[in-house]
C-alpha positions as CSV (number, residue, x, y, z in Angstrom):
1,M,98.2,128.2,125.0
2,L,99.9,127.9,128.3
3,E,102.3,130.6,127.2
4,D,99.4,132.9,126.5
5,N,98.4,132.6,130.2
6,K,101.9,133.5,131.1
7,E,101.7,136.4,128.6
8,E,98.7,137.7,130.4
9,L,100.4,137.3,133.7
10,Q,103.4,139.2,132.5
11,N,101.2,141.9,131.0
12,N,99.4,142.3,134.2
13,V,102.6,142.6,136.2
14,G,104.0,145.0,133.7
15,G,103.2,148.0,135.8
16,D,100.8,150.8,135.9
17,K,100.5,152.5,132.5
18,N,100.1,155.9,134.3
19,S,103.6,155.6,135.9
20,E,106.0,158.3,134.9
21,T,109.2,156.3,135.2
22,T,111.2,155.2,132.2
23,D,114.0,153.5,134.2
24,P,114.2,149.8,133.2
25,K,115.3,149.0,136.7
26,T,112.1,150.7,138.1
27,V,110.1,148.8,135.5
28,S,111.7,145.5,136.6
29,E,111.0,146.3,140.3
30,K,107.4,146.9,139.5
31,T,107.0,143.5,137.9
32,T,107.4,142.1,141.4
33,E,104.7,144.3,143.0
34,I,101.5,142.3,142.4
35,E,98.7,141.2,144.7
36,S,98.8,137.7,146.0
37,D,95.2,137.1,145.2
38,K,95.7,138.0,141.5
39,I,98.7,135.6,141.3
40,E,96.5,132.8,142.8
41,K,93.7,133.5,140.3
42,I,95.9,133.5,137.3
43,S,97.8,130.5,138.5
44,T,94.5,128.7,138.9
45,D,93.5,129.7,135.4
46,I,96.8,128.3,134.1
47,S,96.3,125.1,135.9
48,D,92.7,124.7,134.6
49,D,93.8,125.4,131.0
50,K,97.0,123.3,131.2
51,E,95.5,120.0,130.2
52,I,93.7,121.7,127.3
53,L,96.7,123.6,126.1
54,N,99.5,121.1,126.5
55,E,98.9,119.4,123.2
56,I,98.7,122.7,121.3
57,E,101.9,123.9,123.1
58,E,103.8,120.8,122.1
59,T,102.7,120.8,118.5
60,N,103.4,124.4,118.0
61,A,106.9,124.0,119.4
62,E,107.4,121.2,116.9
63,D,106.0,123.4,114.2
64,A,108.4,126.1,115.1
65,E,111.2,123.8,114.2
66,D,109.7,123.2,110.8
67,N,107.1,125.6,109.6
68,D,106.3,123.2,106.7
69,N,105.1,120.5,109.1
70,L,101.6,121.8,109.2
71,Q,101.2,120.5,105.7
72,R,101.6,116.9,106.9
73,H,98.2,117.1,108.5
74,D,96.6,117.4,105.1
75,I,97.9,113.9,104.2
76,P,95.3,111.5,105.3
77,L,96.4,108.6,107.6
78,L,94.9,105.5,106.0
79,D,93.9,102.2,107.7
80,Y,97.3,100.6,107.1
81,H,96.2,97.6,109.2
82,A,93.6,96.6,106.6
83,M,96.1,96.8,103.7
84,S,98.1,93.9,102.2
85,M,101.9,94.0,102.1
86,E,101.9,94.8,98.4
87,N,99.5,97.7,98.9
88,L,101.6,99.0,101.9
89,V,104.7,99.0,99.6
90,G,102.7,100.9,96.9
91,E,101.5,103.5,99.5
92,L,105.0,104.0,100.8
93,Q,106.3,104.5,97.3
94,R,103.6,107.1,96.6
95,L,104.3,109.0,99.8
96,V,108.1,109.1,99.4
97,K,107.8,110.1,95.7
98,N,105.0,112.8,96.0
99,E,105.1,114.2,99.6
100,K,107.6,116.2,101.6
101,V,109.8,113.9,103.6
102,Q,109.3,115.9,106.8
103,A,105.5,115.6,106.5
104,I,105.2,111.8,106.3
105,K,106.9,110.5,109.4
106,K,103.7,109.3,111.1
107,H,102.6,107.7,107.8
108,V,105.9,105.9,107.3
109,D,106.1,104.7,110.9
110,G,102.5,103.4,110.6
111,I,103.2,101.6,107.4
112,K,106.5,100.1,108.6
113,Y,104.8,98.8,111.8
114,E,102.0,97.0,109.9
115,F,104.4,95.7,107.2
116,D,106.8,94.2,109.8
117,L,103.9,92.5,111.5
118,K,102.4,91.0,108.4
119,F,105.8,90.0,106.9
120,Q,106.7,88.2,110.2
121,E,103.4,86.3,110.0
122,F,104.0,85.5,106.3
123,L,107.6,84.4,107.0
124,E,106.5,82.1,109.9
125,H,103.9,80.5,107.6
126,K,106.6,79.9,104.9
127,K,108.9,78.4,107.5
128,E,106.2,76.0,108.7
129,E,105.6,74.9,105.2
130,F,109.4,74.4,104.6
131,I,109.7,72.2,107.7
132,S,106.5,70.3,107.0
133,N,107.9,69.4,103.6
134,G,110.9,67.8,105.3
135,G,113.3,70.8,105.5
136,N,115.6,71.5,108.4
137,E,114.8,74.7,110.3
138,I,118.4,76.0,110.2
139,D,118.4,75.7,106.4
140,F,115.3,77.9,106.0
141,R,115.8,80.9,103.7
142,Y,113.2,82.9,101.9
143,N,113.7,85.5,99.3
144,S,110.7,87.9,99.2
145,V,110.4,90.3,96.3
146,T,107.8,92.3,98.3
147,K,110.2,92.6,101.3
148,R,113.1,93.6,99.0
149,Q,110.9,96.3,97.4
150,F,109.9,97.7,100.8
151,N,113.5,97.8,102.1
152,E,114.5,99.7,98.9
153,V,111.7,102.3,99.3
154,Y,112.3,102.7,103.0
155,S,116.0,103.1,102.5
156,D,115.2,105.9,100.0
157,Y,113.0,107.5,102.6
158,R,115.7,107.4,105.2
159,E,118.2,108.9,102.9
160,K,115.9,111.8,102.0
161,R,114.9,112.3,105.7
162,D,118.6,112.3,106.9
163,A,119.5,114.8,104.1
164,Y,116.6,117.1,105.0
165,Y,117.3,117.1,108.7
166,K,121.0,117.7,108.2
167,S,120.2,120.8,106.1
168,L,117.5,121.7,108.6
169,E,119.8,121.6,111.6
170,Q,122.1,124.1,109.9
171,N,119.2,126.5,109.1
172,L,117.7,126.2,112.6
173,Q,121.0,127.2,114.2
174,S,121.3,130.2,111.9
175,N,117.7,131.2,112.6
176,L,118.4,130.8,116.3
177,D,121.3,133.2,116.1
178,K,119.1,135.7,114.3
179,R,116.4,135.6,116.9
180,L,118.9,136.0,119.8
181,Q,120.4,139.0,118.0
182,I,116.9,140.5,117.7
183,I,116.3,140.0,121.4
184,E,119.6,141.8,122.1
185,E,118.6,144.7,119.9
186,L,115.2,144.7,121.6
187,K,116.9,145.0,125.0
188,G,118.8,148.1,123.7
189,L,115.7,150.0,122.7
190,V,114.9,151.1,126.3
191,N,118.3,152.5,126.9
192,V,118.7,154.7,123.7
193,E,118.2,158.4,123.9
194,E,116.4,159.3,120.8
195,D,113.0,160.4,119.6
196,I,110.3,158.0,120.9
197,N,108.8,157.8,117.4
198,T,112.1,156.6,116.0
199,T,112.5,154.1,118.8
200,Y,108.9,152.8,118.2
201,K,109.6,152.4,114.5
202,N,112.8,150.4,115.3
203,F,110.6,148.3,117.6
204,K,108.2,147.6,114.8
205,D,111.0,146.7,112.5
206,L,112.4,144.2,115.1
207,Q,109.0,142.6,115.4
208,E,108.8,142.2,111.6
209,N,112.3,140.7,111.6
210,W,111.2,138.3,114.4
211,R,108.2,137.1,112.4
212,N,110.5,136.4,109.3
213,A,113.4,134.9,111.2
214,G,112.4,131.4,110.4
215,P,112.2,128.2,112.5
216,I,114.6,127.4,115.4
217,P,115.4,124.1,117.3
218,R,112.3,122.8,119.1
219,T,114.3,122.5,122.4
220,E,115.0,126.3,122.3
221,Y,111.7,127.4,121.1
222,N,109.8,128.1,124.5
223,N,112.8,129.7,126.3
224,V,113.6,132.0,123.3
225,W,110.0,133.0,123.0
226,R,109.6,133.7,126.7
227,T,112.7,135.9,126.6
228,Y,111.5,137.7,123.6
229,H,108.0,138.2,125.1
230,H,109.5,139.4,128.4
231,H,111.4,142.2,126.6
232,I,108.4,143.1,124.6
233,E,106.6,143.6,127.9
234,I,109.5,145.8,129.1
235,F,109.4,147.8,126.0
236,Y,105.6,148.5,126.3
237,D,106.2,149.6,129.9
238,F,108.9,151.9,128.5
239,L,106.3,153.3,126.2
240,H,104.0,154.5,129.0
241,L,105.5,158.0,128.6
242,N,104.0,157.9,125.1
243,R,100.6,156.8,125.9
244,E,99.3,157.5,122.4
245,L,101.7,155.1,120.7
246,R,101.0,152.4,123.2
247,D,97.3,152.8,123.2
248,L,97.3,152.6,119.4
249,D,99.2,149.3,119.6
250,F,97.0,148.0,122.3
251,K,94.0,148.9,120.3
252,H,95.3,147.2,117.2
253,N,96.3,144.0,119.2
254,L,92.8,144.0,120.7
255,E,91.1,144.1,117.4
256,E,93.3,141.3,116.0
257,K,92.7,139.1,119.1
258,L,89.0,139.7,118.9
259,K,89.2,138.5,115.3
260,L,91.0,135.4,116.5
261,I,88.2,134.8,119.1
262,V,85.6,135.0,116.4
263,R,87.5,132.5,114.3
264,A,88.0,130.3,117.3
265,N,84.2,130.3,118.1
266,A,83.4,129.5,114.5
267,L,85.5,126.4,114.8
268,A,82.8,124.8,117.0
269,H,80.7,124.4,113.9
270,E,83.4,123.1,111.6
271,P,82.4,119.5,110.7
272,D,86.0,118.3,110.1
273,L,87.3,118.0,113.6
274,N,90.9,117.5,112.6
275,K,90.8,120.5,110.3
276,A,89.2,122.5,113.2
277,F,91.9,121.5,115.7
278,R,94.7,122.4,113.2
279,E,93.1,125.8,112.7
280,L,93.0,126.2,116.5
281,Q,96.7,125.5,116.8
282,T,97.3,128.2,114.1
283,L,95.2,130.6,116.0
284,H,97.1,130.0,119.3
285,K,100.4,130.4,117.4
286,I,99.2,133.8,116.0
287,W,97.9,134.9,119.4
288,K,101.3,134.0,120.9
289,E,103.8,135.1,118.3
290,D,102.3,137.6,116.0
291,I,100.1,139.7,118.2
292,G,101.3,141.7,121.2
293,P,99.6,142.5,124.5
294,V,96.3,144.5,124.9
295,G,95.3,147.0,127.4
296,K,95.2,145.8,131.0
297,E,91.4,146.3,131.3
298,H,90.8,143.8,128.4
299,R,93.4,141.2,129.1
300,E,91.5,138.8,131.3
301,Q,88.3,139.1,129.4
302,I,89.6,138.4,126.0
303,W,91.8,135.6,127.2
304,E,88.8,134.0,128.9
305,E,86.8,134.3,125.7
306,F,89.6,132.7,123.7
307,S,90.2,130.0,126.3
308,N,86.4,129.2,126.4
309,A,86.4,128.7,122.6
310,T,89.4,126.5,123.0
311,K,87.7,124.5,125.7
312,V,84.6,124.0,123.5
313,L,86.6,122.5,120.7
314,H,88.7,120.5,123.2
315,Q,85.5,119.0,124.6
316,R,84.4,118.2,121.0
317,R,87.6,116.3,120.6
318,Q,87.2,114.5,123.8
319,D,83.7,113.5,122.9
320,Y,84.9,112.4,119.5
321,Y,87.6,110.2,120.9
322,K,85.2,108.7,123.4
323,E,82.9,107.8,120.4
324,L,86.0,106.6,118.6
325,D,86.9,104.4,121.6
326,K,83.4,102.9,121.4
327,V,84.0,102.1,117.8
328,Y,87.4,100.6,118.6
329,E,85.7,98.5,121.3
330,V,83.2,97.2,118.8
331,N,86.1,96.5,116.4
332,L,87.8,94.6,119.3
333,D,84.6,92.5,119.8
334,K,84.5,91.8,116.0
335,K,88.1,90.7,116.0
336,N,87.8,88.5,119.0
337,E,84.8,86.8,117.4
338,I,86.9,86.3,114.2
339,I,89.7,84.8,116.3
340,S,87.2,82.5,118.0
341,K,86.0,81.2,114.6
342,I,89.6,80.6,113.5
343,T,90.4,78.8,116.7
344,E,87.4,76.6,116.4
345,I,88.3,75.6,112.8
346,A,91.9,75.0,114.0
347,K,90.6,72.6,116.7
348,N,88.5,70.7,114.1
349,T,90.9,70.7,111.1
350,S,89.5,68.3,108.5
351,S,91.3,65.1,107.4
352,N,89.8,65.2,104.0
353,H,91.5,67.2,101.2
354,K,88.3,68.6,99.7
355,E,86.9,69.7,103.1
356,L,90.3,71.1,104.2
357,Q,90.4,73.2,101.0
358,K,87.1,74.7,102.1
359,Q,88.5,75.4,105.5
360,I,91.6,77.1,104.0
361,K,89.3,79.4,102.1
362,E,87.3,80.1,105.2
363,I,90.5,81.0,107.1
364,E,91.6,83.3,104.3
365,A,88.1,85.0,104.3
366,L,88.3,85.4,108.1
367,R,91.9,86.9,107.8
368,E,90.6,89.4,105.3
369,E,87.7,90.2,107.6
370,F,90.0,90.6,110.5
371,F,92.2,93.1,108.7
372,K,89.1,95.0,107.5
373,A,87.5,95.1,111.0
374,G,89.2,98.4,111.8
375,K,91.4,99.6,114.7
376,V,91.1,98.4,118.3
377,P,92.0,100.3,121.5
378,Q,95.8,100.8,121.6
379,K,96.2,98.9,124.8
380,F,94.7,95.7,123.2
381,N,96.4,96.0,119.9
382,E,99.5,93.8,120.4
383,Q,97.5,91.2,122.5
384,T,94.8,91.0,119.8
385,W,97.4,90.6,117.0
386,A,99.3,87.9,119.0
387,T,96.2,85.9,119.7
388,F,95.2,86.2,116.0
389,K,98.6,85.0,114.8
390,D,98.5,82.1,117.3
391,A,95.1,81.0,116.0
392,V,96.1,81.1,112.4
393,K,99.5,79.4,113.2
394,S,97.6,76.6,115.0
395,F,95.4,76.0,111.9
396,N,98.4,76.1,109.6
397,K,100.3,73.6,111.7
398,S,97.4,71.1,111.6
399,K,97.0,71.8,107.8
400,N,100.7,71.2,107.2
401,A,100.7,68.0,109.2
402,F,97.8,66.7,107.0
403,Y,99.5,67.5,103.8
404,K,102.8,66.0,105.0
405,N,101.0,62.7,105.6
406,L,99.1,63.1,102.3
407,K,102.4,63.7,100.6
408,K,103.6,60.3,101.9
409,E,100.3,58.7,100.8
410,Q,100.7,60.3,97.3
411,Q,104.2,59.0,97.1
412,D,102.9,55.4,97.8
413,N,100.2,56.0,95.1
414,L,102.9,57.1,92.7
415,D,104.9,53.9,93.3
416,K,101.8,51.8,92.7
417,K,101.0,53.6,89.4
418,R,104.6,53.3,88.3
419,A,104.3,49.5,88.8
420,L,101.1,49.5,86.6
421,L,102.9,51.6,84.0
422,D,105.6,49.1,83.8
423,I,103.1,46.3,83.1
424,A,101.4,48.5,80.5
425,L,104.7,49.2,78.7
426,K,105.6,45.5,78.7
427,T,102.1,44.4,77.5
428,K,101.4,47.1,74.8
429,D,103.2,45.1,72.0
430,S,101.9,41.6,73.1
431,E,100.5,39.2,70.4
432,D,98.6,37.1,73.0
433,W,95.5,39.1,72.5
434,D,93.2,37.3,74.9
435,A,95.6,37.4,77.9
436,A,96.9,40.9,77.0
437,T,93.4,42.3,76.8
438,K,92.4,40.9,80.1
439,E,95.6,42.2,81.7
440,M,95.2,45.7,80.2
441,K,91.6,45.9,81.4
442,R,92.7,44.8,84.9
443,I,95.4,47.4,85.3
444,Q,93.1,50.1,83.9
445,G,90.5,49.2,86.6
446,E,93.2,49.1,89.3
447,W,94.6,52.5,88.2
448,K,91.2,54.0,88.9
449,T,91.2,52.7,92.5
450,I,94.6,54.4,93.3
451,G,94.4,57.9,94.8
452,H,96.2,61.1,93.8
453,V,99.9,61.3,93.2
454,P,102.2,64.4,93.7
455,R,101.0,67.1,91.3
456,K,104.4,67.4,89.6
457,Y,104.2,63.8,88.5
458,S,100.5,63.5,87.9
459,D,100.2,64.6,84.2
460,K,103.4,62.9,83.2
461,I,102.7,59.4,84.5
462,W,99.0,59.5,83.4
463,N,100.0,60.5,79.8
464,E,102.6,57.6,79.7
465,F,100.1,55.1,81.0
466,K,97.4,56.3,78.7
467,G,99.8,56.2,75.8
468,A,100.8,52.6,76.5
469,C,97.1,51.5,76.9
470,N,96.1,53.4,73.7
471,H,98.9,51.8,71.8
472,Y,97.8,48.4,72.6
473,F,94.0,49.0,72.1
474,D,94.7,50.7,68.8
475,R,96.6,47.6,67.7
476,L,93.7,45.4,68.9
477,H,91.1,47.5,67.1
478,A,93.1,47.4,63.9
479,L,93.3,43.6,64.2
480,K,89.5,43.4,64.9
481,N,88.9,45.6,61.9
482,Q,90.9,43.3,59.8
483,S,89.2,40.3,61.3
484,S,85.8,41.8,60.7
485,K,86.6,42.1,57.0
486,E,87.7,38.5,56.9
487,E,84.6,37.4,58.8
488,L,82.4,39.2,56.3
489,E,84.1,37.4,53.5
490,N,83.8,34.0,55.4
491,L,80.1,34.8,55.8
492,E,79.7,35.2,52.1
493,Y,81.5,31.8,51.4
494,K,79.6,30.0,54.1
495,T,76.3,31.3,52.8
496,A,77.1,30.0,49.4
497,C,78.2,26.7,50.8
498,L,75.0,26.4,52.8
499,D,72.9,27.2,49.8
500,K,74.7,24.4,47.9
501,L,74.1,22.0,50.8
502,K,70.4,22.8,50.9
503,E,70.2,21.8,47.2
504,F,72.2,18.5,47.7
505,Q,70.3,15.3,46.9
506,L,71.3,11.8,48.0
507,S,72.3,9.6,45.1
508,G,71.6,6.3,46.8
509,D,75.3,5.4,46.8
510,R,76.2,5.7,50.6
511,S,79.9,5.9,50.1
512,K,79.7,8.5,47.3
513,D,77.2,10.5,49.4
514,L,79.4,10.4,52.5
515,A,82.4,11.5,50.5
516,T,80.4,14.5,49.2
517,I,79.2,15.3,52.7
518,K,82.9,15.3,53.8
519,E,83.7,17.8,51.0
520,F,81.0,20.1,52.3
521,I,82.3,19.8,55.9
522,N,85.9,20.5,54.8
523,E,84.8,23.5,52.7
524,W,82.7,24.8,55.6
525,K,85.7,24.4,58.1
526,K,88.0,26.1,55.7
527,Y,86.2,29.5,55.9
528,G,86.7,30.1,59.6
529,H,84.8,32.6,61.8
530,V,81.9,34.7,60.7
531,P,80.6,37.9,62.5
532,F,79.3,37.2,65.9
533,K,75.8,38.3,65.1
534,K,75.7,35.8,62.2
535,K,77.1,32.8,63.9
536,N,73.7,31.0,63.9
537,I,74.6,30.1,60.3
538,N,76.7,27.3,61.8
539,N,73.6,25.9,63.5
540,K,71.8,26.0,60.2
541,F,74.6,24.1,58.5
542,N,74.7,21.4,61.3
543,T,70.9,21.1,61.3
544,I,70.9,20.2,57.5
545,L,73.9,17.8,58.0
546,D,72.1,16.1,60.9
547,A,69.0,15.6,58.6
548,I,71.1,14.1,55.8
549,F,72.9,11.8,58.3
550,R,69.5,10.6,59.6
551,K,68.5,9.8,56.0
552,L,71.8,7.8,55.6
553,D,71.0,6.1,58.9
554,I,74.2,7.4,60.5
555,S,74.3,7.6,64.3
556,K,74.9,10.8,66.1
557,Q,78.2,9.6,67.4
558,E,79.3,8.7,63.9
559,S,78.3,12.0,62.5
560,E,80.2,13.8,65.3
561,L,83.3,11.8,64.6
562,L,82.8,12.4,60.9
563,K,82.7,16.2,61.6
564,Y,85.7,15.9,64.0
565,G,87.8,14.3,61.3
566,D,88.4,17.7,59.7
567,K,89.6,19.1,63.0
568,I,92.0,16.2,63.4
569,Q,93.3,16.9,59.9
570,K,93.9,20.6,60.8
571,L,95.7,19.6,64.0
572,S,97.9,17.2,62.1
573,S,99.0,19.9,59.7
574,S,99.6,22.4,62.6
575,D,103.1,23.2,63.8
576,N,101.7,24.3,67.1
577,E,102.1,21.5,69.7
578,N,100.3,23.6,72.2
579,A,97.1,23.3,70.1
580,I,97.0,19.5,70.4
581,Y,97.8,19.9,74.2
582,K,94.9,22.3,74.6
583,E,92.6,20.0,72.6
584,R,93.4,17.1,74.9
585,L,92.7,19.2,78.0
586,F,89.4,20.3,76.4
587,I,88.3,16.7,75.6
588,K,89.3,15.3,79.0
589,R,87.3,18.1,80.7
590,K,84.3,17.2,78.6
591,I,84.7,13.5,79.5
592,D,84.9,14.4,83.2
593,E,81.8,16.6,82.9
594,S,79.9,13.8,81.2
595,K,80.9,11.3,83.9
596,N,79.9,13.7,86.6
597,E,76.6,14.4,84.9
598,I,75.9,10.6,84.5
599,R,76.8,10.0,88.2
600,Q,74.5,12.8,89.3
601,L,71.6,11.6,87.2
602,E,72.0,8.0,88.5
603,N,72.0,9.3,92.1
604,N,68.9,11.3,91.3
605,L,67.3,8.0,90.0
606,Q,67.5,6.5,93.5
607,F,64.9,8.9,94.6
608,F,62.5,7.2,92.3
609,S,63.2,3.6,93.6
610,N,59.4,2.8,94.1
611,A,58.4,4.5,90.9
612,S,57.5,2.7,87.7
613,E,59.7,3.2,84.5
614,D,56.6,4.6,82.9
615,N,56.8,7.6,85.2
616,P,57.5,10.7,83.1
617,L,60.1,11.9,85.5
618,V,61.9,8.6,85.5
619,K,61.7,8.5,81.7
620,N,63.3,11.9,81.4
621,V,66.2,11.0,83.8
622,L,66.8,7.7,81.9
623,K,66.8,9.6,78.6
624,N,69.3,12.1,79.9
625,I,71.5,9.3,81.2
626,N,71.5,7.7,77.8
627,N,72.3,11.0,76.1
628,Q,75.2,11.6,78.4
629,K,76.5,8.1,77.8
630,E,76.3,8.7,74.1
631,S,78.1,12.0,74.5
632,L,80.7,10.3,76.8
633,N,81.3,7.6,74.2
634,T,81.7,10.3,71.5
635,W,84.3,12.2,73.6
636,K,86.2,9.1,74.2
637,A,86.2,8.3,70.5
638,K,87.5,11.8,69.8
639,L,90.2,11.3,72.4
640,K,91.2,8.1,70.8
641,K,91.5,9.7,67.4
642,L,93.6,12.5,69.0
643,N,95.8,9.8,70.7
644,I,96.3,8.2,67.3
645,L,97.2,11.5,65.8
646,E,99.6,12.3,68.6
647,N,101.3,8.9,68.3
648,S,101.5,9.3,64.6
649,I,103.2,12.7,65.0
650,N,105.6,11.4,67.6
651,K,106.5,8.4,65.4
652,E,107.3,10.8,62.5
653,E,109.5,12.9,64.8
654,E,111.3,9.8,65.9
655,D,111.9,8.6,62.3
656,T,113.1,12.1,61.4
657,A,115.5,12.1,64.3
658,G,116.8,8.7,63.3
659,E,117.4,9.8,59.8
660,E,119.3,12.8,61.0
661,E,121.5,10.5,63.1
């Protein structure tokens, strides 16, 4: 240490050990009688060693204030930058609970610095989300459980720290008073007239008391030590009359300092550099405080050896930190590369939800990679962190803007789905099966084309819509199941009727046979629909009827009207006016279709103006025209019957109304 150089200087200016004087004043005068070249040499040595020893000097002064502080170096400093806020809180809790409060200052400061940075970034992110969701900036509040836990643990640390240093301050002052008293007693040893052996024993007792006096305030440490060491020098000069005692002491001190040199040289091979430097600090402290001067002829040599061992370790530390700086530079390059990737994603933020979710995961992965990339050079730390935060913030801003617009779109989708839900609720109990089924299928199809709605409404509105649709179609399926049962029964009845019709034989009495045929037709119409797959049974029935009508020489139109009579009878017994109206529309449409078809066929016939009527194509067109005319006449006859029925119903209603009057 620097003070060790001063120690050697003071030892060298302590006077000639062969001098006979014991007068303190004479000793003091001799301390000023030193060759200028020696002063220059020692001053040069001090200057050369100053850079190396300053750090040790400062640390040992700090340790003198608290002799337990050396233990703090055994607590590893973790990479707090790579830890999450939750893990930082956990590590702070562990330190405050398990370690001495005076040993964890650097750890706590590092944790607090990183936690504050991360929490500020987290808070800004939450604030952006709040504003993007329509909130007012001045109304933003966020209650963080993690932050509250951190504040509680940090407050506990501060209370323990303040209590410790308050108690320490009192102890330090008390110890300072003890050391100053020891110095005063040391001064008095050179003025006492007593046996030199007794004086020497008192000197040794004072040295032991000094070693056990305890820590003193850091600001007083160097001055007090220099004063103490100065009077140690004076006492050794006083001992020159008793060369035997002094030489024994010098010999002992030399042996101890040589041991320290051996230990210092061994540190060059210690793999743990931090451990080696802590040991070196301890060796310097022992050299300075616990071991006194050595003989003049050895002073420069042993100090040079000890100083050289210190320089070797110092060079190792410098080389280590140079290599560490290279690692930090590599980390800086990694972090800048990560920031560039984040910036690139931020510039090309997707406008598609699925792709944006991928980008969010990429950003999160890059953030984790950034925190795990390790430390960067101190001078770039704040700049790198600020650039990183700006890049992430830029992405979050674009992301939040997208989801703000998406939220509006989802609200529109919600309004559309609510409108469809209203239709479903109104339709689910409808008895108009054909119209209701079409409407239900339509809104189901439209529902699928509408995009996402806000998540908090998604399940609720879907369940309501699905419930209304299921309610309707459950009713429809129940009806169909019932209808299927009836249709199977109708199939059995119609099969039996068809079998009877197949066995029917004409009696020769046309009127009687027609009456029987009408009975067959009425029975057939009575049974209603059969299963769709079996509806060809109706064609079989009509085919047999047509064959019977041909045998009776009844025209196609007459047979159709004969069949239609049953329907007229059903319409007349029906209370549904709408059924007659629909039947009229149906017949009129058929009449129009027949007229259009005849017109088209007659127009087609003009293309065959030069062709003979024997031409197969002409024959086919003429045949179709005749068929359509027959069909037209049949439909007109049906319309006439329907008109007669309608007039009859109207007349009955008028008669009924007259009777009521």
